[in-house]
KERO-113775 format. One record per residue (C-alpha): residue in one letter; x, z, y. Coordinates in steps of 0.5 Angstrom, whole numbers, plus 500, padded with zeros to 3 digits. Example, Ala and Ser with C-alpha at 12.3 -4.5 7.8 and 13.67 -1.06 7.14 Angstrom:
residues 2
[A; [525; 516; 491]]
[S; [527; 514; 498]]
This chain:
residues 558
[X; [339; 451; 295]]
[X; [342; 446; 290]]
[X; [338; 449; 284]]
[X; [332; 448; 289]]
[X; [334; 441; 291]]
[X; [335; 439; 283]]
[X; [328; 442; 281]]
[X; [324; 438; 286]]
[X; [328; 432; 284]]
[X; [325; 433; 277]]
[X; [318; 434; 279]]
[X; [317; 427; 280]]
[X; [312; 424; 285]]
[X; [309; 431; 287]]
[X; [315; 435; 291]]
[X; [310; 439; 295]]
[X; [308; 442; 288]]
[X; [314; 444; 285]]
[X; [314; 451; 281]]
[X; [317; 454; 287]]
[X; [310; 456; 289]]
[X; [309; 458; 296]]
[X; [305; 464; 294]]
[X; [309; 470; 294]]
[X; [312; 474; 288]]
[X; [308; 480; 290]]
[X; [301; 476; 290]]
[X; [303; 473; 283]]
[X; [305; 480; 280]]
[X; [297; 482; 282]]
[X; [294; 476; 279]]
[X; [291; 477; 272]]
[X; [296; 474; 266]]
[X; [292; 476; 260]]
[X; [285; 476; 261]]
[X; [281; 470; 259]]
[X; [277; 466; 264]]
[X; [273; 463; 259]]
[X; [271; 466; 252]]
[X; [275; 463; 246]]
[X; [269; 461; 243]]
[X; [267; 456; 249]]
[X; [274; 453; 248]]
[X; [273; 451; 240]]
[X; [273; 444; 238]]
[X; [276; 441; 245]]
[X; [282; 438; 246]]
[X; [288; 441; 250]]
[X; [286; 437; 256]]
[X; [279; 439; 256]]
[X; [280; 446; 255]]
[X; [285; 446; 261]]
[X; [279; 443; 265]]
[X; [275; 448; 263]]
[X; [279; 454; 266]]
[X; [280; 450; 272]]
[X; [273; 449; 273]]
[X; [271; 457; 272]]
[X; [277; 459; 277]]
[X; [273; 454; 282]]
[X; [267; 457; 280]]
[X; [270; 464; 281]]
[X; [272; 462; 288]]
[X; [266; 460; 290]]
[X; [265; 455; 296]]
[X; [271; 457; 301]]
[X; [274; 455; 307]]
[X; [278; 449; 303]]
[X; [272; 447; 300]]
[X; [268; 446; 306]]
[X; [273; 443; 310]]
[X; [274; 438; 304]]
[X; [267; 436; 304]]
[X; [266; 435; 311]]
[X; [272; 430; 311]]
[X; [269; 427; 305]]
[X; [263; 426; 309]]
[X; [267; 423; 314]]
[X; [269; 417; 309]]
[X; [261; 416; 308]]
[X; [260; 416; 315]]
[X; [265; 410; 316]]
[X; [262; 406; 310]]
[X; [256; 405; 314]]
[X; [259; 405; 321]]
[X; [263; 399; 320]]
[X; [258; 395; 316]]
[X; [253; 397; 322]]
[X; [258; 395; 327]]
[X; [259; 388; 324]]
[X; [252; 386; 324]]
[X; [251; 389; 331]]
[X; [257; 385; 334]]
[X; [255; 378; 331]]
[X; [251; 375; 336]]
[X; [255; 376; 342]]
[X; [261; 375; 338]]
[X; [258; 368; 336]]
[X; [256; 366; 343]]
[X; [263; 367; 346]]
[X; [267; 364; 340]]
[X; [262; 358; 339]]
[X; [262; 360; 331]]
[X; [258; 356; 327]]
[X; [256; 358; 320]]
[X; [258; 365; 322]]
[X; [254; 369; 316]]
[X; [257; 365; 310]]
[X; [264; 366; 313]]
[X; [263; 373; 315]]
[X; [260; 375; 308]]
[X; [267; 372; 305]]
[X; [272; 375; 309]]
[X; [268; 381; 311]]
[X; [264; 383; 304]]
[X; [269; 380; 299]]
[X; [275; 385; 301]]
[X; [270; 391; 301]]
[X; [268; 389; 294]]
[X; [276; 388; 292]]
[X; [277; 395; 296]]
[X; [272; 399; 292]]
[X; [275; 396; 285]]
[X; [282; 397; 287]]
[X; [282; 404; 290]]
[X; [277; 407; 285]]
[X; [282; 405; 280]]
[X; [288; 407; 284]]
[X; [286; 414; 285]]
[X; [286; 415; 277]]
[X; [293; 412; 277]]
[X; [297; 415; 283]]
[X; [292; 421; 285]]
[X; [287; 423; 289]]
[X; [292; 425; 295]]
[X; [295; 418; 297]]
[X; [288; 414; 296]]
[X; [284; 419; 300]]
[X; [289; 418; 307]]
[X; [291; 411; 306]]
[X; [283; 408; 306]]
[X; [282; 411; 313]]
[X; [289; 409; 315]]
[X; [288; 401; 313]]
[X; [281; 401; 316]]
[X; [283; 405; 323]]
[X; [290; 400; 324]]
[X; [286; 394; 323]]
[X; [280; 396; 326]]
[X; [283; 398; 333]]
[X; [286; 391; 333]]
[X; [279; 387; 332]]
[X; [277; 388; 339]]
[X; [283; 384; 341]]
[X; [281; 378; 337]]
[X; [281; 372; 341]]
[X; [279; 367; 336]]
[X; [275; 367; 330]]
[X; [280; 366; 325]]
[X; [284; 373; 327]]
[X; [277; 376; 327]]
[X; [276; 375; 320]]
[X; [283; 376; 318]]
[X; [283; 383; 321]]
[X; [276; 384; 318]]
[X; [278; 383; 311]]
[X; [283; 389; 312]]
[X; [278; 393; 315]]
[X; [273; 392; 309]]
[X; [279; 393; 304]]
[X; [280; 400; 307]]
[X; [273; 402; 308]]
[X; [271; 399; 301]]
[X; [275; 405; 297]]
[X; [271; 411; 301]]
[X; [265; 413; 297]]
[X; [268; 412; 290]]
[X; [274; 416; 292]]
[X; [270; 421; 296]]
[X; [265; 423; 291]]
[X; [271; 424; 286]]
[X; [275; 429; 290]]
[X; [269; 433; 292]]
[X; [266; 433; 285]]
[X; [273; 436; 283]]
[X; [274; 442; 288]]
[X; [267; 444; 289]]
[X; [264; 450; 284]]
[X; [258; 448; 279]]
[X; [253; 452; 283]]
[X; [254; 447; 289]]
[X; [254; 441; 286]]
[X; [248; 439; 290]]
[X; [253; 438; 296]]
[X; [255; 431; 292]]
[X; [248; 428; 294]]
[X; [248; 431; 301]]
[X; [255; 427; 303]]
[X; [250; 421; 304]]
[X; [247; 425; 310]]
[X; [253; 422; 313]]
[X; [251; 415; 312]]
[X; [245; 415; 316]]
[X; [249; 419; 322]]
[X; [254; 413; 322]]
[X; [249; 408; 323]]
[X; [245; 412; 328]]
[X; [252; 413; 332]]
[X; [254; 406; 331]]
[X; [247; 404; 334]]
[X; [248; 408; 340]]
[X; [255; 406; 341]]
[X; [252; 399; 341]]
[X; [246; 400; 345]]
[X; [251; 403; 351]]
[X; [255; 397; 351]]
[X; [252; 391; 348]]
[X; [246; 390; 353]]
[X; [250; 392; 359]]
[X; [257; 388; 358]]
[X; [254; 382; 354]]
[X; [253; 375; 357]]
[X; [246; 372; 358]]
[X; [244; 369; 352]]
[X; [243; 362; 355]]
[X; [250; 361; 357]]
[X; [254; 357; 352]]
[X; [261; 359; 350]]
[X; [267; 357; 355]]
[X; [270; 354; 349]]
[X; [265; 348; 350]]
[X; [263; 348; 357]]
[X; [266; 344; 363]]
[X; [271; 347; 367]]
[X; [268; 352; 373]]
[X; [261; 352; 370]]
[X; [257; 358; 368]]
[X; [259; 360; 361]]
[X; [260; 366; 356]]
[X; [267; 368; 355]]
[X; [272; 374; 354]]
[X; [271; 376; 362]]
[X; [264; 377; 362]]
[X; [263; 379; 354]]
[X; [266; 386; 353]]
[X; [261; 389; 350]]
[X; [262; 387; 343]]
[X; [270; 389; 344]]
[X; [268; 396; 347]]
[X; [263; 397; 341]]
[X; [269; 396; 336]]
[X; [274; 399; 340]]
[X; [270; 406; 339]]
[X; [269; 405; 332]]
[X; [276; 404; 331]]
[X; [278; 410; 335]]
[X; [273; 414; 331]]
[X; [276; 412; 324]]
[X; [283; 413; 327]]
[X; [280; 420; 329]]
[X; [278; 421; 322]]
[X; [285; 419; 319]]
[X; [288; 424; 324]]
[X; [284; 430; 321]]
[X; [285; 428; 314]]
[X; [293; 427; 315]]
[X; [295; 432; 320]]
[X; [290; 437; 321]]
[X; [288; 439; 314]]
[X; [293; 439; 308]]
[X; [289; 436; 302]]
[X; [292; 438; 295]]
[X; [292; 433; 289]]
[X; [287; 434; 284]]
[X; [289; 440; 279]]
[X; [286; 436; 274]]
[X; [290; 429; 275]]
[X; [296; 433; 275]]
[X; [295; 436; 269]]
[X; [293; 430; 266]]
[X; [300; 427; 268]]
[X; [303; 433; 265]]
[X; [304; 438; 271]]
[X; [301; 444; 269]]
[X; [305; 448; 274]]
[X; [304; 444; 280]]
[X; [296; 444; 278]]
[X; [297; 452; 278]]
[X; [300; 452; 285]]
[X; [295; 448; 288]]
[X; [290; 453; 285]]
[X; [294; 458; 288]]
[X; [294; 454; 295]]
[X; [287; 453; 295]]
[X; [286; 461; 294]]
[X; [291; 463; 299]]
[X; [287; 458; 304]]
[X; [281; 461; 302]]
[X; [284; 468; 303]]
[X; [283; 470; 296]]
[X; [287; 471; 290]]
[X; [288; 466; 284]]
[X; [286; 468; 277]]
[X; [289; 462; 274]]
[X; [296; 463; 271]]
[X; [301; 458; 268]]
[X; [301; 462; 262]]
[X; [294; 462; 261]]
[X; [295; 454; 260]]
[X; [301; 455; 256]]
[X; [297; 459; 251]]
[X; [292; 454; 250]]
[X; [292; 450; 243]]
[X; [295; 443; 242]]
[X; [291; 437; 241]]
[X; [293; 437; 234]]
[X; [290; 444; 233]]
[X; [283; 442; 235]]
[X; [278; 440; 230]]
[X; [274; 436; 234]]
[X; [273; 433; 241]]
[X; [267; 432; 245]]
[X; [269; 425; 247]]
[X; [275; 420; 247]]
[X; [281; 421; 251]]
[X; [287; 418; 254]]
[X; [294; 420; 252]]
[X; [295; 425; 258]]
[X; [300; 430; 259]]
[X; [307; 431; 258]]
[X; [308; 426; 253]]
[X; [305; 421; 258]]
[X; [311; 422; 263]]
[X; [316; 421; 257]]
[X; [313; 414; 255]]
[X; [316; 407; 257]]
[X; [313; 403; 262]]
[X; [310; 398; 257]]
[X; [306; 404; 254]]
[X; [304; 407; 260]]
[X; [301; 401; 262]]
[X; [297; 400; 255]]
[X; [295; 407; 256]]
[X; [292; 406; 263]]
[X; [288; 400; 261]]
[X; [285; 404; 256]]
[X; [281; 407; 261]]
[X; [276; 401; 261]]
[X; [276; 401; 253]]
[X; [273; 409; 254]]
[X; [267; 406; 258]]
[X; [265; 402; 252]]
[X; [268; 407; 246]]
[X; [261; 409; 243]]
[X; [254; 407; 244]]
[X; [252; 413; 249]]
[X; [258; 411; 253]]
[X; [257; 403; 253]]
[X; [249; 404; 255]]
[X; [251; 409; 260]]
[X; [256; 404; 263]]
[X; [252; 398; 263]]
[X; [246; 401; 266]]
[X; [250; 404; 272]]
[X; [253; 397; 273]]
[X; [246; 394; 273]]
[X; [243; 400; 277]]
[X; [249; 399; 283]]
[X; [248; 391; 282]]
[X; [240; 392; 284]]
[X; [241; 397; 289]]
[X; [246; 394; 293]]
[X; [242; 387; 292]]
[X; [236; 390; 295]]
[X; [239; 394; 301]]
[X; [243; 388; 303]]
[X; [237; 384; 304]]
[X; [234; 389; 308]]
[X; [240; 391; 312]]
[X; [242; 384; 313]]
[X; [235; 381; 315]]
[X; [230; 387; 317]]
[X; [233; 388; 324]]
[X; [233; 380; 325]]
[X; [226; 380; 323]]
[X; [224; 386; 327]]
[X; [228; 383; 333]]
[X; [224; 376; 332]]
[X; [217; 380; 331]]
[X; [219; 384; 338]]
[X; [221; 378; 341]]
[X; [214; 375; 340]]
[X; [211; 382; 342]]
[X; [215; 381; 349]]
[X; [219; 387; 348]]
[X; [226; 387; 351]]
[X; [233; 387; 347]]
[X; [234; 395; 349]]
[X; [227; 396; 346]]
[X; [230; 393; 340]]
[X; [236; 397; 340]]
[X; [232; 403; 341]]
[X; [228; 401; 335]]
[X; [234; 401; 330]]
[X; [235; 408; 332]]
[X; [228; 410; 331]]
[X; [229; 407; 324]]
[X; [235; 410; 322]]
[X; [235; 417; 324]]
[X; [230; 419; 319]]
[X; [235; 417; 313]]
[X; [238; 424; 314]]
[X; [231; 427; 312]]
[X; [231; 422; 306]]
[X; [238; 425; 304]]
[X; [235; 432; 304]]
[X; [229; 430; 300]]
[X; [234; 427; 295]]
[X; [238; 433; 295]]
[X; [232; 438; 294]]
[X; [230; 433; 288]]
[X; [237; 433; 285]]
[X; [236; 440; 281]]
[X; [229; 440; 281]]
[X; [226; 442; 274]]
[X; [222; 436; 270]]
[X; [225; 432; 276]]
[X; [232; 432; 277]]
[X; [237; 426; 278]]
[X; [234; 421; 274]]
[X; [227; 421; 276]]
[X; [228; 422; 283]]
[X; [232; 416; 283]]
[X; [226; 412; 279]]
[X; [221; 414; 284]]
[X; [225; 413; 291]]
[X; [228; 406; 288]]
[X; [221; 404; 287]]
[X; [218; 406; 294]]
[X; [224; 403; 297]]
[X; [222; 396; 294]]
[X; [215; 397; 295]]
[X; [217; 398; 303]]
[X; [220; 391; 303]]
[X; [214; 388; 300]]
[X; [209; 391; 305]]
[X; [214; 390; 311]]
[X; [213; 382; 309]]
[X; [206; 382; 310]]
[X; [205; 386; 317]]
[X; [206; 384; 324]]
[X; [205; 390; 329]]
[X; [210; 394; 333]]
[X; [207; 401; 330]]
[X; [207; 398; 322]]
[X; [214; 394; 323]]
[X; [218; 400; 325]]
[X; [214; 405; 321]]
[X; [215; 401; 314]]
[X; [223; 400; 316]]
[X; [223; 407; 317]]
[X; [220; 408; 310]]
[X; [225; 403; 307]]
[X; [231; 406; 310]]
[X; [228; 413; 308]]
[X; [227; 412; 301]]
[X; [234; 408; 301]]
[X; [238; 414; 303]]
[X; [234; 418; 298]]
[X; [236; 414; 292]]
[X; [243; 413; 294]]
[X; [244; 420; 296]]
[X; [243; 422; 288]]
[X; [246; 415; 285]]
[X; [253; 416; 289]]
[X; [253; 424; 287]]
[X; [251; 423; 280]]
[X; [255; 417; 278]]
[X; [262; 421; 278]]
[X; [258; 427; 274]]
[X; [257; 422; 269]]
[X; [264; 420; 267]]
[X; [270; 424; 265]]
[X; [275; 426; 270]]
[X; [281; 422; 267]]
[X; [277; 415; 268]]
[X; [272; 418; 274]]
[X; [275; 414; 279]]
[X; [275; 408; 275]]
[X; [268; 408; 273]]
[X; [266; 410; 280]]
[X; [270; 404; 283]]
[X; [268; 399; 278]]
[X; [261; 401; 279]]
[X; [262; 400; 287]]
[X; [265; 394; 285]]
[X; [259; 391; 282]]
[X; [255; 393; 287]]
[X; [259; 390; 293]]
[X; [259; 384; 289]]
[X; [252; 383; 289]]
[X; [252; 385; 296]]
[X; [256; 378; 297]]
[X; [251; 374; 292]]
[X; [245; 377; 295]]
[X; [245; 374; 302]]
[X; [248; 367; 300]]
[X; [242; 367; 295]]
[X; [237; 368; 301]]
[X; [240; 363; 305]]
[X; [238; 358; 300]]
[X; [231; 360; 301]]
[X; [231; 359; 309]]
[X; [229; 352; 312]]
[X; [235; 348; 314]]
[X; [234; 349; 322]]
[X; [238; 353; 327]]
[X; [237; 361; 326]]
[X; [233; 361; 333]]
[X; [228; 356; 331]]
[X; [226; 360; 324]]
[X; [220; 364; 325]]
[X; [219; 371; 322]]
[X; [214; 369; 317]]
[X; [220; 364; 313]]
[X; [223; 371; 312]]
[X; [218; 374; 308]]
[X; [220; 371; 301]]
[X; [227; 374; 302]]
[X; [224; 381; 303]]
[X; [220; 379; 296]]
[X; [226; 377; 293]]
[X; [230; 384; 295]]
[X; [224; 388; 293]]
[X; [223; 385; 286]]
[X; [231; 386; 285]]
[X; [230; 393; 288]]
[X; [225; 394; 282]]
[X; [230; 393; 277]]
[X; [234; 399; 279]]
[X; [227; 403; 278]]
[X; [227; 400; 271]]
[X; [235; 401; 269]]
[X; [235; 408; 272]]
[X; [228; 410; 268]]
[X; [232; 407; 262]]
[X; [238; 412; 263]]
[X; [240; 417; 258]]
[X; [236; 424; 259]]
[X; [238; 429; 264]]
[X; [243; 432; 260]]
[X; [247; 425; 261]]
[X; [251; 429; 267]]
[X; [254; 434; 262]]
[X; [256; 428; 258]]
[X; [263; 430; 260]]
[X; [264; 434; 267]]
[X; [271; 435; 266]]
């Protein structure tokens, strides 16, 4: 008993993965201990860490898509769902919230307090996932979002609402870089199209949020002509908390959904730390234990043993390497705090370590920037333009909310089309992104030129359809293009640049609008914003066309 306690104490921050595996000794005795998973010639010229990653990948491929992988994929999909669930929620509650709290300058302040923390969260969690591991980041993002999200419904002033929004955005911002990294490291190679298929949860999240808002906001909101009770005379009809609960019900429901996802991740399912992360930290036995636990959950036996990893040659014996690497392994555990910090900062150097990596990193950042700029303009102003066009056609607010559902639901089909093109010969990831981004931009141009009910909805559908198709491939491909020890950092920084430009885009767009109240701006004035959004979105087409060849995804898959 004492020896077990001492052993757990020396295992560092991963006590659940001590050498005392929960796989029985009888099961271990049945496992192959000498038969190699990979032919020796396939390991030649690789670093020690790369060789271990190859063994992990081959064992995951041998297991196939088991119950553990499907559960994990679904939970990561919920992270995608929450990303746009909250983004849509803030947009839909803005009008009744502004009316009740008598908010002036709403859009700029909400941009600063809502989108900026999302931007910071993307960078923070993306980098942290490579430092503290995938396990904690996987759960903490949802905990942040749910705890502060539930509090939003109780906000009685705008400053409180903005502070809580900032914390929600900080948590939500980390979902996509973390979830894509985790999914990539646990699913078999032949099921990699499930990476872009994660994006199917995003339009589902938008539709769910729109349906929630459709059920609450029109029915439980003030008359749009009533002034805020904060500025009205006592006893006069006004818009206050007592007759404006629709936006509160909406945010409370979204917060409850987020809490439900956290409960599923933390209590209903036991997520094991990534074996590749554990190996990089010098915890080979813990990595093997994880593989054994995953196999046990799948009702299989693990073919990977600790001895197999130990029998691999050291880094110094490798004649060459497929690319730069960090100083991982047991040596990292013995390094001083200054040396560890220096090693962690090397992640950024690796992104520009040679021409191929520098070109890849730069083009990925530019693609994310143009993509987020384009779809932020579309997401922020297309619903507003649609509402104004519907009003001019004498359509009610109920009709407008139903239109949102019609627009966003086909996005799921766009994701499916992106998945089909993911591994299509002569098309693949690169050209699927090129074509879909070009069509997304073209849809914005066309939407700026028409004004009838069918064309308004149809072109809005096309824009979101191709946006979903493009993002499904982009989000799924990005983690494939970078090594595992900088994968979270690369995805997080790329997402950071995207979120940053999603902040700049609406602020730049506001300068193009006339300086009059929003309700006095005709829909035609917004056309120049759509042209600007479409033009920048065409930049994503250009930069994806300049990406290295299709084999870029194999630059380093470990």
